[in-house]
N, C-alpha and C positions, 0 to 999 in steps of 0.2 A: 415638527414633531409634537405629537399630542402629549400634554403634561399628564393626562390620565393614564398613560401607558403603564406606569408603575403598578396600577391596580389590576392589570390584566395578568392572570396566572392560569395555571392548569385547572380546567374544570373537570367535573366528574366524567363527562363524555370523553375528554382528552385522555384521562387515565384509562378509560375502557378501550379506546382505540389503541393506545400504546400497549396495554396489557394483552390485548388480543393478538398483537404481533408476536409478543414474547411467548404467549401460550401456544400458538400454532407452531412456532419453531420448536418448542419443547416437545409437542406431540410427535412431530416428525422425527426428532432425535430418539424418543422413546420407542417408536415403531421400528426403526431400523436397528436399534440396539437389541430389541427383543427378538427380532427375526434372526439376527446373527449370533445369538448367544450360544448356540450349539454347533456352530460351524466348525468342522474339523481343522480347517486352516484359518484359525481366528486371526493370526497376525496379518496374513495377506488380506483378509476381509477387512480388517481394521485400517490398514495403511493404504490399500489400493482398491477397496471396494470389490474385491474378488476378481478384478480385471474384466468386469462385465457391465460397466456403466454405459449409458447411452449418451449421444452427442448433446442433446438439448440441456439436460440438467448440469452436465459438466461444463458446458459453455457458460451457462448462467453463473455457476460457481466460480469460474475463472474471472468473470466480469466483477462479481461481488468481492472476490478476494483482492482484485487488483485496485479498484477505485478507492475503497475504504472511506472512512470519514474524513481523512486528511484531504482527499480530493474535494469533497463537498464544502468544507470550511476553508481549506487552503486556497483553492482557486478563486473563490468569492473574495476572500481577503486580498489576494494578489491583484486582482483586477481593480478593486476599490483603491488600493494604496499605490500600486505601481503601473497600472495600465494593461493594455492588451497584447504586449509583445510576447507574452508567454503562450499566446494562442498558436504561434508558429511551431511550438514544440510538438504539435499534433501532426505536422507534415511528415516526419520520418516513420510514422506508424505503418505505412504501406510497405516500406523497405524492411522494417523490422519483421513484419509478418512473413515476407518472402524469405528472408534470411533464416528465420526459425524453421520454416517448413523444409527448405531445401538443403540447409547446411547442418543443422543440429538434430532435428527430429529423427532422421534415419539412423543416426548413431545410437541415440537413446533406445530406439526400438530393438536394436541388436543387442545392446548391453544391459538395458534397464538400470542405468545409474542415475544419480541425482545429487543435488547439493542443497545447502541451506545457509541463510545468513540473516534471518528475520528478527533475531533477539533485540537488536538496538532500536528498531522502529516500533515495537509493540507498545511501549509506554506512551508514545505519541498517539497511536491508534486509540488507546484507552482514554487519553486526555480529551479527544474530540467529543464523544458523547457526554463526558463529564461536564465540560464547560457549557454545552448546549442545554443539558438538563438543569444545571445550576441557573442559567439565564432565565429559563421559562418557569421554574418553580420557586426560585429564591432559597432553596435548601442549601445549607452550608457546603462549600466546595469539598472540604475534606470528607464529610459524611458521604456525599454522592460519589466521590472517588472510590471509597471502599465498596459501596454497593455495586457500582458499575463494574469494577474489576472482578468482583465475585460472580456477577451475572455472566461476564464474558467467559470465565473459567467454567461456570455452570453449564453453558451450552456446549462446551467441548467435552465435558466429563459427565454428562447426564445419561442415566438409563431409566430411572423411574422416579416419580414424585408421589409421595404418599401423605404429605402434609395436608391437613384440613384447615389450617389457619393461614390464609393469604390475604388478610384484610388490611395489613399495613405494608408499607414499602420495605420496612426492615425485614419482613418475613422472607423476602427474596434472598437475602444473604443467609438467613437461617436454613432455608431449604437447600441452598447451594452447599453449605458446609456439610450437611448430613448426606448429600448425594454426590460429593465431588470425586469419589473414587471410581465412578462408573462413566462409561462413555460409549457412544454409538459408532465411532470410527468414521471413515471417509464417506460412506453412503449417507450417514446422518448429516455430515457437514455439507455434502453436495446438495442434497435435497432441501436442507434448511437454507443454504445460500440461494437456491433457486427462488424460494418464496421471498427472501429478503431482497433479492435483486428486483423483483417485481414491485415490492414495496418502495424501494429507493426510486425507481423510475416514476411510479405513480405519485409519490409524495413530492418529488422535485418538480415534476411537470405541473402538478396542481398549484404549487406555490408560484411557478412562473406565470401561469394563466391569470391567477387572481392578482398577483403583484403587478403585472403589466397593465391590467385593466385599471387598477387604482392609481398607477403612476400617470396614465394617460395614453398608453399605446406604445408600440414598438418604435415608432418614429420619434416620440418624445424621449424614450430611453436613449436612442442613438444620438439625438441632438444634444442632450445635456452632457453625455460623455465626450462627444466630439468637441464641444465648446471648452471642456476642461482639459483637453489635451490627452485624454486617456486612450484614444484610438491611435494605435501605432503598431505597424506590422513589419516594417522594413528598416530597422536601424542596422545599417550595414557596416558599422564601425568594427574594426578588427581588434580593438583594445580588449584583452581578456579580463581586465579588471572591471569593466562595465557589467553591471548585474545581469542585464538581459540584452542581447543583441540577436540579430537573425542567425548568426553563426553559432552562438552558444546554445540557443534554443533548438536549432536543427541538428547540429553535429553532436553537441553534448547530450541532448535528449535521445539521440539514436542509440548511443552506447548504453545509456542508463536504462532505457526501455528494453533494449535487446537483452541485457543481463537478466531482466525479470522475465521476459517472454521466452527466452531460449534455454536458460540453464538454472533457473531457480528451483528449489525444492517444491514450492507450492505449485508451479505450473507443470513441471516434469512429472510429479506424482499424478496429476490429473491426465496428462497426455498418455501415460502408461496404464491408466485405468480403463482405456478403450483399446481393445486388441487389434483394431484395424488402423493402419497408418493413414489411409485415405480419410477416414472419419476424423482422425486427429487433426489432419490438415484443415478440414472443413471447420472443425472446432476452433482452431486458431484464427481463422478468418472471421468467424462469428464473434469471437472474443474481441478482436481488433476493432470491428465495427461498433460493437457495444460500448467499448471503452471510449472511443472517439465521440460517440453520441452523448455519453454521460458527461464527459469533460466539456463538451460544447454547452450542455445544459448548465453546468456549474459556472462556466465563464459568463454565460448570459445572466445568470443570477447575480454575479458581481456587477455587471453593467446596470442591471435593474436596481440593485441596492443603492448604487451611487445616484441614480436618477431619483430615487425616493428621498435621499438625504443630501441632495446637491447643495442646498442652502442652509443646512443645519447639521454639521458633522457631529455624530454621537460621541466620538472619542474626545474631541475638543470640549464638548459640553459635559463630559464625564458621566454620560448615561451608561457607558460601558468603559472598561479599563483597557481593553485591547481590541484591535481590529478583527481578531478571530471570533468575536462575539457579535459581529454585525448581522450575520444571517439569522441567529436566534432572535435578536432584537427586531429585525424586520418582520419576521413571521408573527411575533406578538403584536406588532403594530397593525398588520393587515387582518388579524384574526379576531378583532374585538367583536365583530358581528357574524363570525363564521365559526360555530361550535365544531370542535373536533380537529380543526386545522393544526393547532399546536401539537396535538397527539399524533397526527399524520407526519408532521415534521420530525418530531423526536423519534418516531418509529423508523423514519428514513435514516436518521443519523445512527441510531442503534443498529439498524440492519447493516449499514456499511461497516460499522466498527465490529459488530459481532461476527460477521462473515469473515473478515480479515483476521480477527483474533482467533476464532475457532480453527481456521485453516492453518494459521501460523503455529498454534500449539500442537495441532495434529501432526504437522510435518516435522517440527523440531523434536518432539518427543520420539517420533519414529527414527529420526536421524541419530539422536543420542543413543538410542538402544542399539540400532544396527551397526553404527560405526565406532562407538566408544565403549559401550558396556558389553555387548555380545562377544567381541573378540577376546575378552578377558575371562569369560565364563567357561570353565573347563567342561562341565557337564551341561549340555544344552537344556534350556528351560522348556517345559511343556508349553503348548500353545496358550493354554489358559493362564499360566504363570507369566508368560511373556507379555500377554495382553494387559494383565493387571499392572505389570511393571511400567509399561508404556503409559497407561492411564495415570499412574502416580507421577511419572516424569512430567506429564502435561500440567498437573496441578502445581508441582514445584516450580516449573518455569513461569507459570502464570502468576503465582504469588510473588516471585522474585521481581517480575516486571511491574507488579502493582506498586512496589515501593519507589520505582523510578518515575511514576506519573507526577509526583509532587515536584520533581526537578524540571519536568517539561513545562510546567506552569511558568517558570522563570525565563523561558526562552522567548525569542521573537517570532518571526514568521513560521507558521506551521509547515508550509510547503518547503521553504528553504531548509529548515531544521531536519525534516524528514529525508530530503534528498542528500543533505550533507552527511548525515549519519549512515544511511544505507550505502552511500558511495564507498565507504571504508571497505566494505566487503564485496560490493557488486563488481567493481572494476577488477580486483584480483581474481574473483571466481570466474568471470567471463574470460579473463586472460589465461587462467589455468586450462579451461576447456578448449580455448582456441589453440593453445600450445599442443595439447594432446591430440586434437582433431586435424589441425592444419600443418603442424611442424613435426615430421617424422623423426627429426634429429633430436627433439626435446626429450629429456629424461626426467625422472622424478626429482633428482637433486636440483636441476634447473628450475623446474616448476615450483618447488617448495621455496627455493631462494627468491625467485621472482615474486611469489605471492607474499612472503613475509616482508620483503623490501617494499613492495607496493602498499601493503596495508599500513606499514609504519609511516610511509610518506604521506598518504592520504589522511590517516588518523591525526598526524601531527598538524597538517594544514587545517583540517576540519575543526578539531577541538580548539586550536588557537584562534581560528577565525570566529567561531561561535562565541568564545570568551570575549573577544574584542568587540564584537557586535553587541553583546549583552551589556558590556561596560560603556557603550556609547562611543568607543574610540573609532570604530568603523561605522559610517553612516552612508546610506544610499539615498539619492534624490527621490522624493515622493511627489506624487501628483497633488495639485492644489485642492484644498477643501475650503468651505465657506461656512460662516455662522450668521450670515446676513439675515436669514429668514427665521432665526430661532426666536421663540417667545421669551419674554423677559424672565420668567421663572427659571428657564434653562440657562440664560446668560448669566444669572447670578451664581451658577455652579462653576463658572470659569474662574480659575485661579490665575491671577496675573503673575506668571513666572517667566523669567528669561530662560532661553535655551542655554544649557550648560555645555560647553564644548570641552569634552574630556580628552580630545586628541592633543598630542604634543606637537611641537613645531615640525617634527619629522613624521613622515607618513609611515604607517606600519610596513613591515616586510612585505614585498610585492606578492609572495605566494599566499599570504594571508588575505590579500585583497582580490585574488582571482575569483571570478564568478563560481558559485557553487555548482553550476551546471557543467563545469569542466572536470569536476572531481572524478567522476566515474571513468572518463576518458583518460585522465592522468593515471589512474589505478590500472586500467587495462593496458595502456601502452607501456608503462614501466614493468608490469609483470611479463609481458611478451619479450621486451628487449632484454631485461636481466635474465629471463629464463633461457632464451636462445644463446646468449653469451656464456652463461654458466654451464649450460649443457655442452657447448663446444669444448670448454676447458676440462670437463669431467668425463670425456669419452663419448658423449652423445648417445644415440640410440640407433640401432640398425633396423631399417624398415624391411619387414618380411611380408610376403604375400598372405601368409596365414593370419597376419594381423590387419588385414584389409578392413575388417569390420570396425576397427578402432578409429578409422579416419573418415572424415566427411566425404560424401560422394563427389563433391566439387573438386577435390584434388586427386581422385583415383586415376584419372587419365594421365596425370603428370607423374605419379609415383609408380604406377604398375604397367605402363605402356610397353616397357622393354623387359618385363619380368617373364622368364620362360615358364615359371611354375603355373599350374592350372589348379583350380579348386576341385575338390572332390564332389561327388554327387550331392552329399548333404549340404555342403556350402552353396552349391548352385541352387538347391531348393530353397534354402533360407534366404538368399539374396533375391531370388525370384519372387518370393512371397512379400518381401519388404518393398521391392520396387513396384510390385503390383498395387 
């Protein structure tokens, strides 16, 4: 590691590259907000793009919203610290794609229903660009956190920019505050996501090419990782307390990814933005391919970073405080002679975070309005008033999440923290939709009881596990690192401290030690089991032919094969259009 690295910071060109990405995204938001300002159906235009979106931009938006900055930093950290077993989590992606298309999508097209659970993970999404920008600029973490969070809210709530003073970074927050009550809706989010997806791919691929060349080639990357024991794909151990095994990454990831792909507000909102179910199916396939490709890129980045630091670990030598700063550090190392590369990298990080953040705020504000506020309003709001209220909700949610970013800084692995927290709601939500679509006997009492029970169980496990991990009581075996090749000035930074074992003589409760990859499955399974049992004790639900649209086509043959009732002409036309 070059001791001159500390002198490498953002140049003027880097700021220009980074600023250009923000500027282009802002222009897109302004354009679509301006076009939709007089739409008579403003709420539908805001939340669903008027149901007239095309496949390509919505597919790009789904990719951008899915991967986020947690994938970019989380996977690279995961590979460097724990190895490649997490790669097998990409295997169930094909099955998830098919399940979403044939089991869930037809029902949503009949009913146009959706759900949301994104609040818990947004602070982590904000943390990712914050730590990256802090690493490459040296600006105080707390200051950058405030600016980054306001920028994220800004891109969701923007309609116009009239400020003439953008010479300083702080002006970003000032402009945001003055304009934070306006936004462009789903169309602005989708087209901005499209641009940001291209930036993400372009930036990460550029870093891969340059980094591989400087490390010594792909063969050298593989050789160094293989020698360190990081290459592992088939740990077939059935022990659920092992952090990553083949079974936990494949089975656990299937349910986790399915909950995002099939029933989340972010994805369903975009599925319904396209009026043709065939085009939506194509969109899901494109999304799956794009996500797998991006995850493979980030996993390779993790391998490449270890190959670069294989004999001088930056965490041990205190060049960085946590492993989630490895990628920004690596970019600064290879960019000393390449102007603009740090700007491209930060643009990629911000693109990933902004796309997920804007999508999450857009979806959650719409959900709060439609499902919580609207039923309590006696006199319906005008389209203009409703749209303004939704915009205000987006700002309130964003500001609330801003305060939680400082808590995220204290946690360990980005990837593990993200999946642990989202599992609290992902499993129960997937379970609720499964009860409703696959189990005709399930009723609302059973579904609610199952969901509440499941959320309580998974939250109890997740929060206690994260607390014990942060306290050092629960530790997972890490792959070896070395400092044999470090220069003397870096070796002087190493503090000779012994490892403090905070664990007691007794192991923590076994549920706290279960791999985080099983959390979503636990939530899903407990929701379904409790829901079916409670529904049976509370009278259940009678399956009627006229409710056929409520159930997935997969179970139609079983539920209605002996039903003498026949659909009327309108029902036949509706089902024919959907099946077509």
